[in-house]
Structures are given as C-alpha cells and as structure tokens.
ZAPALO-175791 format. One record per residue (C-alpha): residue number from 1; residue in three letters; x, y, z. Coordinates in steps of 0.05 Angstrom, whole numbers. Layout:
BEGIN
KERO  lumfi  zavex      xx      yy      zz
KERO    NUM    ALA       X       Y       Z
...
END
This chain:
BEGIN
KERO  lumfi  zavex      xx      yy      zz
KERO      1    MET       0       0      -6
KERO      2    LYS      21      69     -14
KERO      3    ILE      17     120      34
KERO      4    ASN      26     194      31
KERO      5    MET      21     254      94
KERO      6    LEU      14     326      84
KERO      7    LEU      57     359     137
KERO      8    PRO      44     434     151
KERO      9    GLY     122     433     177
KERO     10    LEU     168     382     219
KERO     11    ASN     181     432     277
KERO     12    HIS     184     392     342
KERO     13    SER     112     381     372
KERO     14    GLY      73     334     398
KERO     15    GLY      21     329     334
KERO     16    VAL      85     322     292
KERO     17    GLN     120     270     331
KERO     18    VAL      46     228     332
KERO     19    ALA      40     236     257
KERO     20    LEU     107     215     247
KERO     21    SER     106     152     289
KERO     22    TYR      45     130     251
KERO     23    LEU      76     131     196
KERO     24    ASN     139      93     221
KERO     25    TYR      86      37     244
KERO     26    PHE      59      44     172
KERO     27    VAL     131      27     143
KERO     28    GLN     137     -31     190
KERO     29    LYS      69     -62     170
KERO     30    GLY     104     -67      94
KERO     31    ALA      75       4      67
KERO     32    SER     112      47      27
KERO     33    VAL     108     119      46
KERO     34    VAL     120     194      31
KERO     35    CYS     112     251      74
KERO     36    TYR     104     316      41
KERO     37    VAL     116     390      74
KERO     38    PRO     115     457      30
KERO     39    MET     191     491      27
KERO     40    ARG     155     550      55
KERO     41    ALA     161     519     122
KERO     42    LEU     239     520     118
KERO     43    LEU     236     590      96
KERO     44    LYS     192     606     153
KERO     45    LYS     223     575     205
KERO     46    GLY     289     573     188
KERO     47    ILE     340     521     156
KERO     48    THR     358     474     239
KERO     49    ASN     360     406     248
KERO     50    ASP     299     419     286
KERO     51    SER     255     452     216
KERO     52    LEU     281     390     176
KERO     53    GLY     256     347     223
KERO     54    ARG     315     314     246
KERO     55    TRP     301     306     311
KERO     56    PHE     254     246     286
KERO     57    ASP     282     176     263
KERO     58    ASN     242     169     201
KERO     59    LYS     232     105     169
KERO     60    PHE     204     140     108
KERO     61    GLU     225     192      44
KERO     62    ILE     205     260      65
KERO     63    ARG     193     312       3
KERO     64    PHE     210     375      21
KERO     65    VAL     173     420     -48
KERO     66    PRO     151     487     -68
KERO     67    PHE      72     470     -74
KERO     68    VAL      22     409     -52
KERO     69    ASN     -11     402    -102
KERO     70    ASN     -22     341    -166
KERO     71    MET      41     359    -198
KERO     72    THR      86     346    -132
KERO     73    VAL      46     298     -93
KERO     74    ARG      56     220    -128
KERO     75    SER       2     174    -137
KERO     76    ALA     -17     133     -77
KERO     77    ASP     -74      96     -42
KERO     78    ILE     -78     130      11
KERO     79    THR     -66     203      33
KERO     80    ILE     -71     227      97
KERO     81    ALA     -81     305     126
KERO     82    THR     -60     337     201
KERO     83    ALA     -76     402     219
KERO     84    TRP    -131     434     198
KERO     85    LYS     -84     476     133
KERO     86    THR     -69     413     106
KERO     87    SER    -137     379     102
KERO     88    TYR    -154     439      35
KERO     89    TRP     -90     417       5
KERO     90    LEU    -112     352       3
KERO     91    LYS    -186     368     -19
KERO     92    ASN    -157     397     -85
KERO     93    LEU    -117     335     -95
KERO     94    SER    -139     278    -146
KERO     95    ALA    -170     222    -142
KERO     96    LYS    -106     178    -166
KERO     97    LYS     -64     202     -99
KERO     98    GLY    -113     153     -53
KERO     99    LYS    -171     161      -1
KERO    100    LYS    -175     228      37
KERO    101    VAL    -164     223     109
KERO    102    TYR    -176     281     151
KERO    103    PHE    -128     261     215
KERO    104    ILE    -158     309     269
KERO    105    GLN    -113     314     333
KERO    106    ASP    -139     381     363
KERO    107    TYR    -201     436     347
KERO    108    GLU    -149     491     325
KERO    109    THR    -190     546     340
KERO    110    TRP    -138     593     369
KERO    111    PHE    -137     653     311
KERO    112    LYS    -166     702     292
KERO    113    ASP    -243     707     275
KERO    114    ASN    -239     692     194
KERO    115    LYS    -186     648     201
KERO    116    ASN    -224     609     253
KERO    117    ARG    -275     608     213
KERO    118    ARG    -236     569     154
KERO    119    VAL    -213     515     211
KERO    120    ARG    -284     499     228
KERO    121    LYS    -304     498     151
KERO    122    SER    -249     445     140
KERO    123    TYR    -290     396     183
KERO    124    HIS    -338     392     130
KERO    125    LEU    -294     388      70
KERO    126    PRO    -307     318      29
KERO    127    MET    -259     261      57
KERO    128    ASP    -258     191      64
KERO    129    LEU    -242     184     125
KERO    130    ARG    -238     223     192
KERO    131    VAL    -209     213     255
KERO    132    SER    -199     245     322
KERO    133    VAL    -159     228     382
KERO    134    SER    -201     221     434
KERO    135    THR    -276     212     456
KERO    136    GLU    -284     291     471
KERO    137    LEU    -255     313     417
KERO    138    GLN    -298     266     381
KERO    139    LYS    -361     293     410
KERO    140    LYS    -330     369     409
KERO    141    LEU    -325     362     332
KERO    142    GLN    -402     327     333
KERO    143    MET    -433     376     370
KERO    144    LEU    -399     447     350
KERO    145    ASP    -394     426     266
KERO    146    ASN    -435     366     263
KERO    147    CYS    -373     334     237
KERO    148    ASP    -367     255     248
KERO    149    SER    -302     216     264
KERO    150    GLU    -268     148     282
KERO    151    VAL    -234     153     353
KERO    152    ILE    -168     128     347
KERO    153    CYS    -132     148     415
KERO    154    ASN     -62     159     418
KERO    155    GLY     -20     116     456
KERO    156    ILE      46     108     493
KERO    157    LYS      98      58     462
KERO    158    GLU     113       1     504
KERO    159    LYS     185      14     512
KERO    160    TYR     171      83     545
KERO    161    LEU     135      43     600
KERO    162    ARG     155      38     664
KERO    163    THR     176     -34     688
KERO    164    SER     158     -18     756
KERO    165    TYR     124      27     812
KERO    166    LYS     164      90     845
KERO    167    LYS     185      85     915
KERO    168    ASN     141     106     969
KERO    169    LYS     182     170     990
KERO    170    ASN     191     176    1068
KERO    171    ASN     176     251    1101
KERO    172    GLU     249     276    1090
KERO    173    SER     256     261    1022
KERO    174    PRO     235     333     979
KERO    175    ILE     178     334     937
KERO    176    VAL     196     348     858
KERO    177    ILE     132     380     817
KERO    178    GLY     147     391     746
KERO    179    MET     114     419     687
KERO    180    PRO     115     426     608
KERO    181    TYR     122     491     575
KERO    182    ARG      95     515     512
KERO    183    GLU      92     578     488
KERO    184    LYS      29     624     480
KERO    185    LYS      -3     601     402
KERO    186    GLY     -29     652     364
KERO    187    ASN     -88     695     401
KERO    188    SER    -100     629     449
KERO    189    ASP     -72     618     512
KERO    190    VAL    -105     547     516
KERO    191    LYS     -44     525     547
KERO    192    ASN     -41     572     609
KERO    193    CYS      31     571     619
KERO    194    GLU      53     630     641
KERO    195    PHE     -10     620     703
KERO    196    GLY      27     558     712
KERO    197    ILE      96     590     729
KERO    198    LYS      63     631     776
KERO    199    ALA      24     584     818
KERO    200    LEU      82     541     822
KERO    201    LYS     134     600     841
KERO    202    LYS      78     606     890
KERO    203    ILE      79     544     921
KERO    204    GLN     152     538     913
KERO    205    LEU     160     607     963
KERO    206    GLU     109     566    1020
KERO    207    ASN     150     501    1012
KERO    208    SER     232     512    1020
KERO    209    ASN     225     432    1008
KERO    210    LEU     198     429     932
KERO    211    GLN     238     424     879
KERO    212    VAL     204     461     816
KERO    213    GLN     226     437     742
KERO    214    PHE     206     449     677
KERO    215    PHE     216     422     606
KERO    216    GLY     198     457     533
KERO    217    PHE     221     464     463
KERO    218    LYS     253     536     482
KERO    219    LYS     265     565     553
KERO    220    PRO     218     626     575
KERO    221    LYS     254     683     589
KERO    222    ASN     209     705     656
KERO    223    LEU     227     628     687
KERO    224    PRO     238     653     766
KERO    225    THR     318     633     798
KERO    226    GLY     314     560     822
KERO    227    MET     264     534     776
KERO    228    HIS     306     487     737
KERO    229    PHE     293     475     653
KERO    230    LEU     304     423     606
KERO    231    GLU     307     449     545
KERO    232    ASN     287     400     479
KERO    233    PRO     293     348     507
KERO    234    SER     312     274     471
KERO    235    ARG     258     210     486
KERO    236    THR     308     187     541
KERO    237    GLU     321     247     565
KERO    238    LEU     249     261     572
KERO    239    MET     231     192     605
KERO    240    LYS     291     204     654
KERO    241    TRP     257     276     665
KERO    242    TYR     191     242     676
KERO    243    ASP     226     192     722
KERO    244    SER     254     246     773
KERO    245    VAL     190     281     789
KERO    246    ASP     131     249     839
KERO    247    ILE      79     318     811
KERO    248    LEU      68     326     738
KERO    249    TYR      32     393     737
KERO    250    ILE      -2     405     666
KERO    251    PRO     -32     476     673
KERO    252    SER     -76     474     603
KERO    253    ILE    -154     495     602
KERO    254    TYR    -163     442     537
KERO    255    GLU    -127     386     507
KERO    256    GLY    -137     352     440
KERO    257    TRP    -104     300     477
KERO    258    GLY     -47     313     511
KERO    259    LEU       6     267     509
KERO    260    PRO      56     308     569
KERO    261    ALA      -4     271     617
KERO    262    MET      -6     208     584
KERO    263    GLU      71     201     584
KERO    264    GLY      74     219     666
KERO    265    MET      30     174     675
KERO    266    ALA      76     120     636
KERO    267    ARG     128     138     680
KERO    268    GLY      90     142     749
KERO    269    CYS      74     213     763
KERO    270    VAL      18     235     792
KERO    271    VAL     -22     284     738
KERO    272    ILE     -48     350     759
KERO    273    GLY     -95     381     702
KERO    274    SER    -167     389     681
KERO    275    ASN    -210     347     664
KERO    276    THR    -200     353     584
KERO    277    GLY    -163     303     534
KERO    278    CYS    -127     237     555
KERO    279    LEU    -146     249     627
KERO    280    LYS    -221     263     602
KERO    281    GLU    -207     189     573
KERO    282    PHE    -178     152     626
KERO    283    GLY    -177     188     678
KERO    284    LYS    -203     184     746
KERO    285    ASN    -201     237     792
KERO    286    LYS    -156     223     860
KERO    287    LEU    -149     148     840
KERO    288    ASN    -103     161     783
KERO    289    CYS     -99     227     776
KERO    290    ILE    -122     291     807
KERO    291    LYS    -169     338     759
KERO    292    LEU    -183     406     780
KERO    293    ASN    -254     440     763
KERO    294    ASP    -221     512     745
KERO    295    MET    -147     519     717
KERO    296    LYS    -142     590     729
KERO    297    SER    -160     587     809
KERO    298    MET    -102     591     855
KERO    299    ASN    -122     573     907
KERO    300    GLN    -144     503     870
KERO    301    ILE     -80     481     850
KERO    302    THR     -46     507     913
KERO    303    HIS     -88     469     957
KERO    304    THR     -76     400     918
KERO    305    VAL      -6     411     913
KERO    306    GLN      -3     429     989
KERO    307    MET     -48     361    1005
KERO    308    LEU      -1     310     961
KERO    309    ILE      60     343     999
KERO    310    GLU      32     330    1074
KERO    311    ASN       8     256    1029
KERO    312    LYS      56     227    1011
KERO    313    ASN      24     153    1011
KERO    314    MET     -29     192     967
KERO    315    ILE      27     200     914
KERO    316    TYR      47     127     926
KERO    317    LYS     -17     102     904
KERO    318    ILE     -41     148     851
KERO    319    SER      22     145     823
KERO    320    LYS      17      59     822
KERO    321    SER     -50      68     791
KERO    322    ALA     -42     123     733
KERO    323    LEU      15      65     707
KERO    324    ASN     -35      11     713
KERO    325    THR     -80      58     675
KERO    326    VAL     -34      78     616
KERO    327    ARG      -7       6     612
KERO    328    SER     -71     -12     568
KERO    329    TYR     -55      54     518
KERO    330    THR      -6      20     479
KERO    331    PHE      21      60     416
KERO    332    GLU      19     -10     380
KERO    333    LYS     -60     -26     393
KERO    334    TYR     -78      44     362
KERO    335    ALA     -24      36     307
KERO    336    ASN     -51     -24     287
KERO    337    ASN    -129      11     299
KERO    338    PHE    -113      61     252
KERO    339    TRP     -77      14     199
KERO    340    ASN    -137     -28     199
KERO    341    GLN    -175      36     180
KERO    342    LEU    -139      54     125
KERO    343    ILE    -135     -14     102
KERO    344    LYS    -211     -14      98
KERO    345    LEU    -209      42      57
KERO    346    VAL    -178      14      -1
END
C-alpha cells in the first residue's frame, strides 16, 4: 500500500511526533510512505535540524516541495492530512492520490475570527475518513460542527512504560513537581503556562523543600530563579526527566489529547490537570490522577499540591494506579487500529 502524508512543517511538537510515529509504523507494516512538507515551512522557521525533522528517526522519505498539489504529490492508495491547513491541500488533490483521510488532533480555533471560520469549515470538506484522537474531541466536532469521526486514541510506546512502580517517599525526601512549557499559540492561551509558572512560584515560596522543574522546546525568558528547565530534550532525556518528577502539573485549559499527561502517567507521575483530552478519556479523579475544576484558580492548585505534599502515601497510590491505567493504552495497539481503518478504505 502507498501512503502519503501532508504536514505543514516538521518542527518538534506533540502533533508532529504522533503523525510521524504512525508513518514509521505503516512502514513497519510494509507500506511505501512519503511525507510532504512545503518549502515555505523552512523559509518561515529557518533551515535547522528541527525544521528539517532531524529530531525524529524516520523510516520513510520526506519530500520538501514548492507546493503541495497534483504535480508534486505522487499517486497513492491513501493520502492523510493533519493540521487544518493541510486539509485544504488534500481536498484539491485528484482521486489518483488515493482515499482522503483527515487526521484531526485538536480543535484548532486559536486564531482570529476569519481563520477560525476556515478551521471549522475544514471539518466539512469531503473526506473518506476523519480520525479524532479522543472521545472528547469526537463529541466536540459532532456537537459544534456536525462532523463525524472515528476515535483512535494516542498511545504510549511500550518501551517508554515503566516496568516497576516508583518507591514511596519518606517524610524527609523532597517532593519534585514538574510542568511542560509551551509558548502561547496565536490568540489562544489554552496551554495556560504563564499562570502555571506563577502558581509554582507561589507554591515553592511556601514550601522550601519543594523542587520545581520544567521541560519544553524553548526556555522562557521569565523563568524564576531556582527553577530548572530541560530544553528540547531527546526521548531518553525526557523519560529520565519524568522519572525524577513526583507531581506533574499540566496547566492547560483544554487538550486534544495531551501527550505529556499520558507520558507522565506512564512513568509513574501524579498528574494534576483539567478534565480534558486523555484525562477525560481514562482519568479517574484522586485514583489515577487529580482533576481541577478551574485551571485559573490559584487556590485550587496550591491547595491540591499542598495536600499531596502532606500525604506522600497518596502520591504513591495514585502513581501506581496511573501506571496500571496507561499500560492498556499502548501506541502499538492504536497504531494497529489506524492501520486497519486504512486497510478497510482500500
């Protein structure tokens, strides 16, 4: 089977990582795979190892093309678009480029009104299959835009699952709280990271034995002193970072899926976040994670962290339950589901 994928760029992000991981899996299943990226993505971001996608160990061909159209894209059995912009490129391709699949990883309305209208219109473009990454996203697409889709959850690769539980901490051991950091995207502050930094600064001032650390693609300029930042880590470095964290605070107001929450649970972290994305899919409050009702409430987050600091046995129990939960959400399981959906199309 020949499979094409259209991407707006290759800079490191959760969505790109998921898409490329699926392509590697399709190669493993015997497919011929080509990923198409417009050259203007390089002009916009600059030619770097990041924008060239060299941060990812791809087993397929990547082609940078002047434009994504019928002249530059090969004939295939399937062509997949991910990110709303690429859905319009896919719509304009001929039937020779294969069945059209729209892989929807988020409800991407974080722009100004005109562009947001185009985003929502993309959910009505003629496609042979639409895939959404969570039940919540599927319901949102259906309720707001009358857009049907098949749910294929994101998964964690089996090799990144902890094989043992984290040890229960004694009263003298310091608690480590971590947070993923992402820069604000467009007009939307859905990641809520600036608030998250302020919250952790307040909590650290009230708990001298608390260690705070972050990871992200780029270190923010306003990071308070005494807080550590792991910049643009490799997968191995990131797994070690999760292993060092007891509590993982995800300040996002909304997530399409939320890879950091899932990865944190897979490494035995106690995840604190909103009832969205993967936490809505399989999170159980105070059993395998902790969910907050108001992600802008300083009182809620400080009270929750303080409760955990004073109850280390609760940290141990939630950590253990989180790992047990995520063990059934493997990448291999859901990648095979995606593969089977593509087989049905052709």
